[in-house]
N, C-alpha and C positions, 0 to 999 in steps of 0.2 A: 325832235320828233323821231320816233323809232320806226324803222321799216321792218317788214317781215323777214328779209334776208339775214342770215347769220344770227338767228334767234338765240341759240345757245351761247354764241360769242358775246351777244349783247347782255345776256344774263350774267356771264362771267365778268364782264366789265362792270356791271352794276354791283356785283358782289364785292369787287375790289373797292369801288367808289363808296358805296353806301353800307357795306357789311358792318364795319366798326360802329357806325352810328346806330344801325338797327340793333346791334347787340347791346349797345349802351341804353337804348330805349327799353329793352327787356330787362336789363340789369337793374335799372332804376325802379321799375315797376314790380320786380320780383324780389326785391331786397337782396340784391347781389347773389343770386344763385347761378353761377356761371354755366353749369351743366344744362340747366333748363333754358337759359338764354341762348346757348348754342343750338339746342334742339329747335327752339322756336324760330331763331334766325334761319336755320336750314329749311324749316317749313315755309317760311315766307318766300324764299327763292325757289323752292320746289313748286309752290303754287304758281309762281310766275312762269316757270319752265313748262308746266302742264297747260298753261293758258294758250289759247289759239294764237299762233304767231302771225296770222294774216291780218290781225287788227293792230291799229296804231295807238301807241301810248304817247300822248302829247307832253305830259309832265311826269316823267318817271319817278322823281323824288316823292311827289305827293302820292302817286299810285303805290309805291313801295311802302310808305309809312301808313297808308290806309290799310293795305294788306296786313302790315304788322299789327295794327290795332285790331283787325278782325281775327288774326291768329291768336292774339292775347285774349280777346274776349272768348273765343272758343275754348282755349286752354282753361281759363278761369271757370267757365261753365262746367267743363268736365270735372274740375276739381270740386265744385259744389255738389255735383251728383255723387261723386265718390264719397265725399264727407257725409252726405245724408245716409248712404247705404252702409258706411263703415263707422257708425256712431258708437263711441265708447263713453261709458259713464265717467263723469268727472270724479276725481279723487276727493275724498272728504277734506283733505288739507290742501289748500291752494297756496302756492308759494307767494310770499309777499314780494312784489317787484320793487318796492320802495319809491314809487312814483308819487311823492307827496306834492301838494300844490307848490310848496316852496321850491322843491327840486325842479319841477316843471318850469317855474319862472326863472330860476337860475340857468336852466338849459336854454331857454329862449333868449335870455340876455347874452349868453356866450355865443349863441348862433348869430345874433344881431351884430355883435362885435366882430365875429369872423367875417360876416358879409360886408361890413363896413371896411374891414382891412383889405378884403379882396377888391373892393371898389377903388382903393388907392393904387392898385397895380395898373400898369399900362395894359392895353387891350390884349396884346399878344401873350404876355405873361399870364394874365387872368385866364385866357382861353386855354393855354397849355395846362395850367393848374386844374381847371374844371374838367377838361377832357381826361386828364390822367387820374385825378382823385375821385371825381363824381361819376364819370362815364366809364371808369375802370379800363381805360385804354392803356396799353403798354406804351412806353416812351417812343419806341420805333413807330407804332401806329399813329401816335400824336404827330410825330414829325412828318410822316407820309400824308396824313389827313390835312395838315396845315401847309404842307409844301415847304417845310423848313428843315434844317439839318438836325441830327440827333444832338449835336453839341449845343445848338440853340435851345432845344427842349431842356437839356440838362441844366443849362445856365438859368433858364427861365424858372424852372422848378426850384433851383437854389435861391433865386431872388425871392420867390413867393414864400418859401419856407423861412427865410431870414425875417421877412416882414411878420410872419405869424409867430415866430419865436420871440421877436421883440414885443409883439402884442401880449403874448403870454407872460413874459417877464414884467411888462408894465402893469398889467392888471392882476397878476398872480394867478394861481390855479384855483380860482373860486368856482 
């Protein structure tokens, strides 16, 4: 439970504690646009800072991520309005992306093999891999977030990469 005293100190503590996860939340939803994710993360904590400090937040993590979802929704709405007003005609020739049904099925199969390989890892190694590669956290951020040493993060990533390389060699680069 958060008390009104030291509101800016509390916000600073939350930035340290939840900032990397909030940034990862935005990165996943914005297809890895780091500049946008940083701006939106800053907006989340700015909204919290502007909030009245005399009210109590019982569950800060839930409150912060609900605020992040609201910030993302507002951002996406603004983008839709901009796109409507800045309409450009489509070019006559649209580039072929090559997404044939066969290619889509092969991609799904590769993804399923990757997920199965990740499931074979121990919990900590899998968490390190996911935070680093999917949530775009730096190794030092992963170490701080999980409360482990940087060396442990490096060794866990090496273990995970070894498993994935073995999987690639086993099934080939199909």
